[in-house]
LOTORBA-429529 format. One record per atom (N, C-alpha, C): residue in three letters; y, z, x. Coordinates in steps of 0.2 Angstrom, whole numbers, plus 5000, padded with zeros to 4 digits. Each point is the difference from the previous one (the first is absolute). Layout:
N
<atom ALA <Y Z X>>
...
***
This chain:
197
<atom GLY <5299 5329 4376>>
<atom GLY <4998 5005 5005>>
<atom GLY <4995 4997 5005>>
<atom ARG <4999 5003 5006>>
<atom ARG <4994 4998 5003>>
<atom ARG <4994 5001 4996>>
<atom GLY <4995 4994 5001>>
<atom GLY <4995 5001 4997>>
<atom GLY <5000 4998 4993>>
<atom SER <5006 4998 4996>>
<atom SER <5000 4998 4994>>
<atom SER <4997 4993 4998>>
<atom ALA <4999 5000 4993>>
<atom ALA <4997 4994 4998>>
<atom ALA <5006 4996 4997>>
<atom ILE <4998 4993 5000>>
<atom ILE <5005 4996 4996>>
<atom ILE <4997 4996 4994>>
<atom TYR <5002 5002 4994>>
<atom TYR <4996 4997 4994>>
<atom TYR <5004 4994 4998>>
<atom ALA <4997 4994 4998>>
<atom ALA <5002 4995 4996>>
<atom ALA <4997 4998 4994>>
<atom THR <5003 4998 4995>>
<atom THR <4997 4998 4994>>
<atom THR <5002 4992 4999>>
<atom ALA <4994 4996 5000>>
<atom ALA <5000 4994 4998>>
<atom ALA <5002 4998 4993>>
<atom ALA <5004 4996 4998>>
<atom ALA <5002 4999 4993>>
<atom ALA <5000 4993 4998>>
<atom SER <4996 4996 4998>>
<atom SER <4999 4993 4999>>
<atom SER <4995 4998 4996>>
<atom PRO <5000 4993 4997>>
<atom PRO <4994 4999 4996>>
<atom PRO <4993 4999 5004>>
<atom THR <5000 5001 5007>>
<atom THR <4994 4999 5004>>
<atom THR <4998 5006 5004>>
<atom ASP <5005 5005 5000>>
<atom ASP <4999 5006 5003>>
<atom ASP <5003 5006 4997>>
<atom ALA <4997 5006 4999>>
<atom ALA <5002 5005 4997>>
<atom ALA <4997 5007 5003>>
<atom ARG <4998 4998 5007>>
<atom ARG <4997 5006 5004>>
<atom ARG <5005 5004 5003>>
<atom ILE <4998 5006 5002>>
<atom ILE <5003 5005 5004>>
<atom ILE <4998 4999 5007>>
<atom TYR <5006 5000 5004>>
<atom TYR <4999 5000 5008>>
<atom TYR <5002 5005 5004>>
<atom ARG <4996 5002 5004>>
<atom ARG <5003 5006 5005>>
<atom ARG <4999 4998 5008>>
<atom SER <5006 5002 5004>>
<atom SER <5000 4999 5007>>
<atom SER <5000 5006 5004>>
<atom LEU <4996 5001 5004>>
<atom LEU <4999 5006 5004>>
<atom LEU <5003 4999 5007>>
<atom ASP <5003 4994 5001>>
<atom ASP <5002 4999 5007>>
<atom ASP <5007 4998 4999>>
<atom ASP <5005 5003 4997>>
<atom ASP <5007 4997 5000>>
<atom ASP <5002 4994 4997>>
<atom GLY <4995 4998 4996>>
<atom GLY <5000 4992 4996>>
<atom GLY <4998 4995 5004>>
<atom ARG <4997 5000 5006>>
<atom ARG <4998 4995 5003>>
<atom ARG <4994 4997 4997>>
<atom THR <4996 5004 4996>>
<atom THR <4994 4997 4996>>
<atom THR <5000 5004 4994>>
<atom PHE <4998 4996 4995>>
<atom PHE <4998 5004 4994>>
<atom PHE <4994 4999 4997>>
<atom GLU <4997 5005 4997>>
<atom GLU <4993 5000 4997>>
<atom GLU <5000 5001 4993>>
<atom VAL <4995 4997 4996>>
<atom VAL <5000 5001 4993>>
<atom VAL <4998 5007 4999>>
<atom LEU <5005 5004 4997>>
<atom LEU <4997 5007 4998>>
<atom LEU <4996 5000 4993>>
<atom SER <5002 4997 4995>>
<atom SER <4997 5000 4994>>
<atom SER <5002 4994 4996>>
<atom ASP <4997 4999 4995>>
<atom ASP <5002 4994 4995>>
<atom ASP <4999 5005 4993>>
<atom PRO <5007 5001 4997>>
<atom PRO <4999 5003 4994>>
<atom PRO <4996 4997 4994>>
<atom GLY <4999 4994 5001>>
<atom GLY <4995 4996 4995>>
<atom GLY <5004 4997 4995>>
<atom VAL <5006 4998 5000>>
<atom VAL <5004 4997 4996>>
<atom VAL <5002 4993 5003>>
<atom SER <4998 4995 4996>>
<atom SER <5003 4993 5004>>
<atom SER <5006 4999 4998>>
<atom SER <5004 4996 5004>>
<atom SER <5007 4998 4998>>
<atom SER <5005 5005 4999>>
<atom ALA <4999 5006 5003>>
<atom ALA <5005 5006 5000>>
<atom ALA <5006 4999 5003>>
<atom TYR <5005 5002 4998>>
<atom TYR <5006 5000 5003>>
<atom TYR <5002 5007 5000>>
<atom TRP <4999 5004 5006>>
<atom TRP <5001 5007 5001>>
<atom TRP <5008 5001 5001>>
<atom GLN <5002 5006 4997>>
<atom GLN <5007 5002 4999>>
<atom GLN <5002 5005 5005>>
<atom SER <4994 5006 5000>>
<atom SER <5001 5005 5005>>
<atom SER <4993 5003 5003>>
<atom PHE <5000 5003 5005>>
<atom PHE <4995 5003 5003>>
<atom PHE <5002 5006 5004>>
<atom VAL <4999 5006 4997>>
<atom VAL <5003 5006 5003>>
<atom VAL <4995 5005 5002>>
<atom ILE <4999 5004 5006>>
<atom ILE <4996 5004 5003>>
<atom ILE <5003 5007 4998>>
<atom ALA <4996 5006 4998>>
<atom ALA <5003 5005 4998>>
<atom ALA <5001 5004 5006>>
<atom PRO <5006 5003 5001>>
<atom PRO <5002 5003 5007>>
<atom PRO <4995 5005 5001>>
<atom SER <4998 5005 4996>>
<atom SER <4996 5006 5001>>
<atom SER <4992 4998 5001>>
<atom ASN <4999 4995 4998>>
<atom ASN <4992 4997 5001>>
<atom ASN <5000 4993 5000>>
<atom PRO <4999 4998 5007>>
<atom PRO <5000 4992 5001>>
<atom PRO <4993 4997 4997>>
<atom LYS <4995 5004 4997>>
<atom LYS <4996 4997 4996>>
<atom LYS <5001 4997 4993>>
<atom ARG <5005 5003 4998>>
<atom ARG <5003 4999 4993>>
<atom ARG <5004 4994 5001>>
<atom VAL <5000 4995 4996>>
<atom VAL <5004 4993 5001>>
<atom VAL <5001 4998 4993>>
<atom TYR <5006 4997 4998>>
<atom TYR <5001 4998 4993>>
<atom TYR <5003 4992 5002>>
<atom LEU <4997 4996 4995>>
<atom LEU <5001 4993 4999>>
<atom LEU <5003 4998 4994>>
<atom SER <5005 4996 5000>>
<atom SER <5002 4996 4993>>
<atom SER <5001 4993 5001>>
<atom GLY <5000 4996 4994>>
<atom GLY <5002 4993 5000>>
<atom GLY <4998 4997 4994>>
<atom TYR <4999 4993 5000>>
<atom TYR <4998 4997 4994>>
<atom TYR <4996 4994 5002>>
<atom HIS <4996 4997 4995>>
<atom HIS <4998 4993 5000>>
<atom HIS <5000 4998 4994>>
<atom PHE <4998 4993 4998>>
<atom PHE <5000 4996 4995>>
<atom PHE <4993 4997 4998>>
<atom THR <4998 5002 4994>>
<atom THR <4993 4998 4997>>
<atom THR <5002 4996 4994>>
<atom LYS <4994 4996 4998>>
<atom LYS <5001 4994 4995>>
<atom LYS <4996 5003 4995>>
<atom GLN <5004 5001 4994>>
<atom GLN <4998 5002 4993>>
<atom GLN <5001 4996 4995>>
<atom CYS <4997 5000 4994>>
<atom CYS <5001 4997 4994>>
<atom CYS <5005 5003 4996>>
<atom ASP <5006 4996 4998>>
<atom ASP <5005 5003 4997>>
<atom ASP <4999 5002 4993>>
<atom GLU <5006 5003 4997>>
<atom GLU <4999 5004 4994>>
<atom GLU <4998 4996 4994>>
<atom SER <5002 4993 5001>>
<atom SER <4997 4995 4994>>
<atom SER <4993 4999 5001>>
<atom SER <4996 5002 5004>>
<atom SER <4993 4999 5001>>
<atom SER <4996 5004 4996>>
<atom ALA <4995 4998 4997>>
<atom ALA <4995 5005 4997>>
<atom ALA <4997 5004 5005>>
<atom ASN <5000 4999 5006>>
<atom ASN <4997 5004 5006>>
<atom ASN <5005 5002 5005>>
<atom ALA <5006 5003 4997>>
<atom ALA <5006 5001 5003>>
<atom ALA <4998 5006 5006>>
<atom GLY <5002 5000 5005>>
<atom GLY <4999 5004 5006>>
<atom GLY <4994 4998 5004>>
<atom ALA <4996 4995 4998>>
<atom ALA <4994 4999 5003>>
<atom ALA <5002 4995 5007>>
<atom THR <4995 5001 5005>>
<atom THR <5002 4997 5006>>
<atom THR <4999 4993 4999>>
<atom CYS <5004 4995 5003>>
<atom CYS <4999 4993 5000>>
<atom CYS <5002 4996 5006>>
<atom ALA <4999 4994 4999>>
<atom ALA <5001 4996 5006>>
<atom ALA <5005 4993 4997>>
<atom LEU <4998 4998 4994>>
<atom LEU <5003 4995 4997>>
<atom LEU <5002 5002 4993>>
<atom ASN <5005 4996 4997>>
<atom ASN <5001 5001 4993>>
<atom ASN <4994 4999 4995>>
<atom ALA <4995 4996 5002>>
<atom ALA <4993 4999 4996>>
<atom ALA <4996 5006 5000>>
<atom SER <5002 5005 5005>>
<atom SER <4996 5006 5000>>
<atom SER <5002 5005 4994>>
<atom CYS <5006 4999 4997>>
<atom CYS <5003 5003 4995>>
<atom CYS <4998 4998 4994>>
<atom THR <4998 5003 4995>>
<atom THR <4998 4999 4993>>
<atom THR <5005 4999 4995>>
<atom SER <5001 4996 4996>>
<atom SER <5005 5000 4995>>
<atom SER <4999 5005 4994>>
<atom SER <5006 5003 4998>>
<atom SER <4998 5006 4995>>
<atom SER <5001 4996 4993>>
<atom GLY <5000 4994 4999>>
<atom GLY <5001 4996 4994>>
<atom GLY <5007 4999 4998>>
<atom GLY <5005 4999 5000>>
<atom GLY <5007 4998 4998>>
<atom GLY <5004 5003 5007>>
<atom GLY <5006 4998 4999>>
<atom GLY <5005 5002 5005>>
<atom GLY <4999 4996 5007>>
<atom PRO <5004 5002 5005>>
<atom PRO <5001 4995 5005>>
<atom PRO <4992 5000 5004>>
<atom PRO <5000 4994 5005>>
<atom PRO <4993 5000 5002>>
<atom PRO <4999 5005 5006>>
<atom PRO <4994 5003 5000>>
<atom PRO <4999 5005 5006>>
<atom PRO <5001 4998 5007>>
<atom LYS <5003 5003 5004>>
<atom LYS <5002 4999 5006>>
<atom LYS <4996 5006 5005>>
<atom CYS <4999 4997 5007>>
<atom CYS <4997 5004 5005>>
<atom CYS <5006 5002 5005>>
<atom ILE <5003 5006 5000>>
<atom ILE <5007 5001 5003>>
<atom ILE <4999 5005 5005>>
<atom ALA <5004 5000 5005>>
<atom ALA <5000 5004 5006>>
<atom ALA <5004 5007 4997>>
<atom VAL <4997 5006 5002>>
<atom VAL <5002 5007 4998>>
<atom VAL <5001 5004 5006>>
<atom LYS <5005 5004 5000>>
<atom LYS <5002 5004 5006>>
<atom LYS <4995 5007 4999>>
<atom GLN <4996 5002 5005>>
<atom GLN <4996 5006 5000>>
<atom GLN <5003 5005 5006>>
<atom PHE <5003 5006 4998>>
<atom PHE <5002 5004 5005>>
<atom PHE <4994 5003 5003>>
<atom LEU <5001 5001 5007>>
<atom LEU <4995 5004 5004>>
<atom LEU <5002 5007 5003>>
<atom LEU <4997 5005 4999>>
<atom LEU <5002 5006 5004>>
<atom LEU <4993 5003 5001>>
<atom PHE <5000 5002 5007>>
<atom PHE <4994 5002 5003>>
<atom PHE <5001 5007 5005>>
<atom ARG <4994 5004 5000>>
<atom ARG <5001 5005 5004>>
<atom ARG <4994 5000 5006>>
<atom SER <5001 5002 5006>>
<atom SER <4994 5001 5004>>
<atom SER <5000 5006 5003>>
<atom ASP <4995 5004 5001>>
<atom ASP <4997 5006 5003>>
<atom ASP <4998 5000 5006>>
<atom ASP <4999 4993 5004>>
<atom ASP <4996 5000 5006>>
<atom ASP <5004 4995 5004>>
<atom GLY <5007 5000 5000>>
<atom GLY <5004 4997 5004>>
<atom GLY <5001 4992 4999>>
<atom GLY <4998 4999 4995>>
<atom GLY <5000 4993 4997>>
<atom GLY <4994 4996 5001>>
<atom ALA <4995 5004 5001>>
<atom ALA <4994 4994 5001>>
<atom ALA <4997 4999 4993>>
<atom THR <5001 5005 4995>>
<atom THR <4998 4998 4994>>
<atom THR <5005 5002 4995>>
<atom TRP <5000 4997 4993>>
<atom TRP <5006 5001 4995>>
<atom TRP <4997 5001 4994>>
<atom SER <5004 5006 4996>>
<atom SER <4998 5000 4993>>
<atom SER <5007 4999 4996>>
<atom PRO <4999 4997 4994>>
<atom PRO <5006 5000 4996>>
<atom PRO <5003 5005 4998>>
<atom ALA <5006 5001 5001>>
<atom ALA <5004 5006 4997>>
<atom ALA <5003 4998 4993>>
<atom SER <5001 5005 4996>>
<atom SER <5003 4999 4993>>
<atom SER <5005 4995 4999>>
<atom GLN <5000 4997 4995>>
<atom GLN <5007 4997 4998>>
<atom GLN <5002 5000 4993>>
<atom ALA <4996 5006 4997>>
<atom ALA <5000 5001 4992>>
<atom ALA <5006 5001 4998>>
<atom SER <5004 5004 5003>>
<atom SER <5008 5003 4998>>
<atom SER <5006 4997 5003>>
<atom LEU <4998 4994 5004>>
<atom LEU <5005 4996 5004>>
<atom LEU <5003 4995 4995>>
<atom LEU <5007 5000 4998>>
<atom LEU <5003 4994 4995>>
<atom LEU <5001 4994 5005>>
<atom VAL <4997 4995 4999>>
<atom VAL <5001 4994 5003>>
<atom VAL <5001 4994 4995>>
<atom SER <5004 4995 5004>>
<atom SER <5001 4994 4996>>
<atom SER <4997 4994 5005>>
<atom THR <5000 4994 4998>>
<atom THR <4998 4995 5004>>
<atom THR <5004 4998 5006>>
<atom ASN <5006 5003 5001>>
<atom ASN <5004 4999 5005>>
<atom ASN <5000 5006 5004>>
<atom SER <4996 5006 4999>>
<atom SER <5000 5005 5003>>
<atom SER <4997 4999 5008>>
<atom THR <5002 5005 5005>>
<atom THR <4995 5001 5005>>
<atom THR <4999 5008 5001>>
<atom ILE <4994 5002 5002>>
<atom ILE <4999 5006 5001>>
<atom ILE <5000 5002 5007>>
<atom SER <5004 5004 5003>>
<atom SER <4999 5002 5007>>
<atom SER <5000 5007 5002>>
<atom ILE <4996 5002 5005>>
<atom ILE <5000 5007 5002>>
<atom ILE <5007 5002 5003>>
<atom ALA <5003 5004 4997>>
<atom ALA <5006 5003 5002>>
<atom ALA <4999 5005 5006>>
<atom GLY <4995 5004 5000>>
<atom GLY <4999 5004 5005>>
<atom GLY <4995 5006 4999>>
<atom VAL <4998 5003 5003>>
<atom VAL <4994 5005 4999>>
<atom VAL <5004 5007 5003>>
<atom ASP <4999 5006 4998>>
<atom ASP <5002 5006 5001>>
<atom ASP <4998 5001 5008>>
<atom PRO <5004 5003 5004>>
<atom PRO <4998 5001 5007>>
<atom PRO <4995 5006 5001>>
<atom LYS <4999 5004 4995>>
<atom LYS <4995 5005 5001>>
<atom LYS <4994 5000 4995>>
<atom ASP <5001 4996 4995>>
<atom ASP <4994 5000 4995>>
<atom ASP <4999 4992 4998>>
<atom ALA <4994 4998 5003>>
<atom ALA <4999 4993 4999>>
<atom ALA <4997 4997 4994>>
<atom ASN <5000 5006 4995>>
<atom ASN <4999 4997 4993>>
<atom ASN <5006 4999 4995>>
<atom GLN <5006 5003 5004>>
<atom GLN <5006 4999 4997>>
<atom GLN <5003 4993 5001>>
<atom VAL <5000 4994 4997>>
<atom VAL <5003 4994 5001>>
<atom VAL <5005 4997 4995>>
<atom TYR <5004 4997 5001>>
<atom TYR <5005 4997 4997>>
<atom TYR <5000 4992 5000>>
<atom VAL <5000 4997 4994>>
<atom VAL <5000 4993 4999>>
<atom VAL <5007 4998 4997>>
<atom HIS <5002 4993 5002>>
<atom HIS <5007 4997 4997>>
<atom HIS <4998 4995 4997>>
<atom VAL <5002 4999 4993>>
<atom VAL <4998 4995 4996>>
<atom VAL <5006 4997 4998>>
<atom THR <5001 4992 5001>>
<atom THR <5006 4997 4999>>
<atom THR <4999 4996 4994>>
<atom PHE <5005 4999 4996>>
<atom PHE <5001 4996 4994>>
<atom PHE <4994 5001 4994>>
<atom GLU <5001 5007 4999>>
<atom GLU <4996 5003 4995>>
<atom GLU <5001 4996 4993>>
<atom THR <5006 4999 4998>>
<atom THR <5001 4996 4994>>
<atom THR <4999 4993 5000>>
<atom GLY <4999 4997 5005>>
<atom GLY <5000 4993 5002>>
<atom GLY <5007 4997 5003>>
<atom ALA <5005 5002 4997>>
<atom ALA <5007 4999 5002>>
<atom ALA <5003 5005 5005>>
<atom GLY <4997 5005 5001>>
<atom GLY <5004 5005 5003>>
<atom GLY <4995 5007 5001>>
<atom GLY <5003 5005 5001>>
<atom GLY <4997 5007 4999>>
<atom GLY <4996 5002 5006>>
<atom ASP <5002 5004 5005>>
<atom ASP <4996 5002 5006>>
<atom ASP <4998 5007 4999>>
<atom ALA <4994 5002 5001>>
<atom ALA <4998 5007 5000>>
<atom ALA <4996 5003 5006>>
<atom VAL <5001 5006 5000>>
<atom VAL <4995 5003 5005>>
<atom VAL <4996 5005 4996>>
<atom TYR <4992 4999 5003>>
<atom TYR <4996 5004 4996>>
<atom TYR <4997 5005 5006>>
<atom LYS <4997 5006 4998>>
<atom LYS <4997 5004 5004>>
<atom LYS <4993 5002 4999>>
<atom SER <4995 5001 5004>>
<atom SER <4994 5002 4999>>
<atom SER <4999 5006 5005>>
<atom ARG <4996 5005 4997>>
<atom ARG <4998 5006 5004>>
<atom ARG <4993 4999 5001>>
<atom THR <4996 4995 4998>>
<atom THR <4993 4999 5001>>
<atom THR <4998 4994 5003>>
<atom GLY <5004 4998 5005>>
<atom GLY <4999 4994 5004>>
<atom GLY <4999 4993 4995>>
<atom GLY <5004 4999 4995>>
<atom GLY <4998 4995 4996>>
<atom GLY <4996 5001 4994>>
<atom GLY <4996 5006 4999>>
<atom GLY <4996 5000 4995>>
<atom GLY <4993 5001 5002>>
<atom THR <4995 5002 4995>>
<atom THR <4994 5001 5002>>
<atom THR <4995 4994 4998>>
<atom GLY <5004 4995 4996>>
<atom GLY <4996 4994 4999>>
<atom GLY <5005 4995 4999>>
<atom SER <4999 4993 4999>>
<atom SER <5004 4995 4998>>
<atom SER <5005 5000 4994>>
<atom ASP <4996 5004 4995>>
<atom ASP <5005 5000 4994>>
<atom ASP <5001 5007 4998>>
<atom ASP <5001 5005 5005>>
<atom ASP <5002 5007 4998>>
<atom ASP <5008 5000 4999>>
<atom PRO <5001 5002 4993>>
<atom PRO <5006 4999 4997>>
<atom PRO <5005 5006 5002>>
<atom THR <4997 5006 5004>>
<atom THR <5005 5004 5002>>
<atom THR <5001 5000 5007>>
<atom ALA <4998 4995 5004>>
<atom ALA <5001 4999 5007>>
<atom ALA <5008 4999 5002>>
<atom TRP <5003 4997 4996>>
<atom TRP <5008 4999 5002>>
<atom TRP <5004 5003 4996>>
<atom THR <5006 5003 5001>>
<atom THR <5006 5002 4997>>
<atom THR <5006 4997 5002>>
<atom LYS <5003 4996 4994>>
<atom LYS <5007 4998 5003>>
<atom LYS <5005 5005 5001>>
<atom ILE <5003 5000 5006>>
<atom ILE <5004 5005 5002>>
<atom ILE <5008 4997 5002>>
<atom PHE <5001 4993 4999>>
<atom PHE <5007 4997 5001>>
<atom PHE <4999 4994 4997>>
<atom TYR <5006 4998 4996>>
<atom TYR <5002 4993 4997>>
<atom TYR <5006 4998 5001>>
<atom THR <5001 4993 5001>>
<atom THR <5008 4999 5000>>
<atom THR <4999 4992 4996>>
<atom ASP <5004 4998 4998>>
<atom ASP <5002 4993 4998>>
<atom ASP <5005 4997 5003>>
<atom ASP <5002 5002 5005>>
<atom ASP <5005 4997 5005>>
<atom ASP <4997 4993 5002>>
<atom PRO <5005 4996 4999>>
<atom PRO <4997 4993 5002>>
<atom PRO <4999 4998 5006>>
<atom ARG <5002 5004 5004>>
<atom ARG <4999 4999 5008>>
<atom ARG <4993 5003 5002>>
<atom GLY <4997 5003 4995>>
<atom GLY <4994 5003 5003>>
<atom GLY <5000 5007 5003>>
<atom LEU <4995 5002 5004>>
<atom LEU <4999 5006 5002>>
<atom LEU <4997 5000 5007>>
<atom VAL <5001 5004 5005>>
<atom VAL <4996 5001 5006>>
<atom VAL <4999 5008 5001>>
<atom THR <4994 5001 5003>>
<atom THR <4998 5007 5000>>
<atom THR <4999 5002 5008>>
<atom LEU <5000 5006 5001>>
<atom LEU <4998 5003 5007>>
<atom LEU <4997 5007 4999>>
<atom VAL <4994 5001 5003>>
<atom VAL <4997 5006 5000>>
<atom VAL <5002 5003 5007>>
<atom ARG <5004 5006 4999>>
<atom ARG <5002 5003 5007>>
<atom ARG <4996 5004 5003>>
<atom SER <4999 5003 5007>>
<atom SER <4996 5002 5003>>
<atom SER <4999 5008 4997>>
<atom ASN <5004 5002 4997>>
<atom ASN <5000 5007 4997>>
<atom ASN <4996 5000 4993>>
<atom GLY <4999 4993 4998>>
<atom GLY <4996 5000 4993>>
<atom GLY <5004 4998 4995>>
<atom GLY <5007 5000 5001>>
<atom GLY <5005 4998 4994>>
<atom GLY <4999 4993 4999>>
<atom LEU <5002 4997 4995>>
<atom LEU <5000 4993 4997>>
<atom LEU <5007 4998 4999>>
<atom VAL <5003 4996 5003>>
<atom VAL <5007 4996 4999>>
<atom VAL <4999 4994 4996>>
<atom ALA <5005 4999 4995>>
<atom ALA <4999 4994 4996>>
<atom ALA <5007 4997 5000>>
<atom ALA <5002 4994 5002>>
<atom ALA <5006 4998 4999>>
<atom ALA <5001 4993 4997>>
***
């Protein structure tokens, strides 16, 4: 509509910022930087009832010492950063996929992590914001793909805007699951209903 903003998310190893245009896309300004390097954003959704509430999801890769390391899970740059546990295969510094789920209460200027504690994911998964209830900005839906690694799509619902902290185990409730190999698409209708197909 007239006076609307256009938002764009950069998703590359060199740029993971959020951009906004107030002149129909002729120019874009940096709105914010969620502070995650090399992020690949999957979804950016503004709550219909409150344009200050914005949800953002994606993933990035970090380097960590593998399970055969004595310091498994530690941040590393090279294999030499990972210490041997004494037997077994040599320790390695490997790329690990980390999921990102954020919420903004100021129109995307700043971001806070939303909980992922009860979301079931695999390394093949993606987490996308499926929609936000048109009347309640705290009621948000996410779509998780490949829960089991080989398949399984699910829809989760939060009534608390993704939780009160990044490790809130009560933030999300699974409301739909399918193991159909073709996956799942979702749509939040203007009356608040959620369609999954």
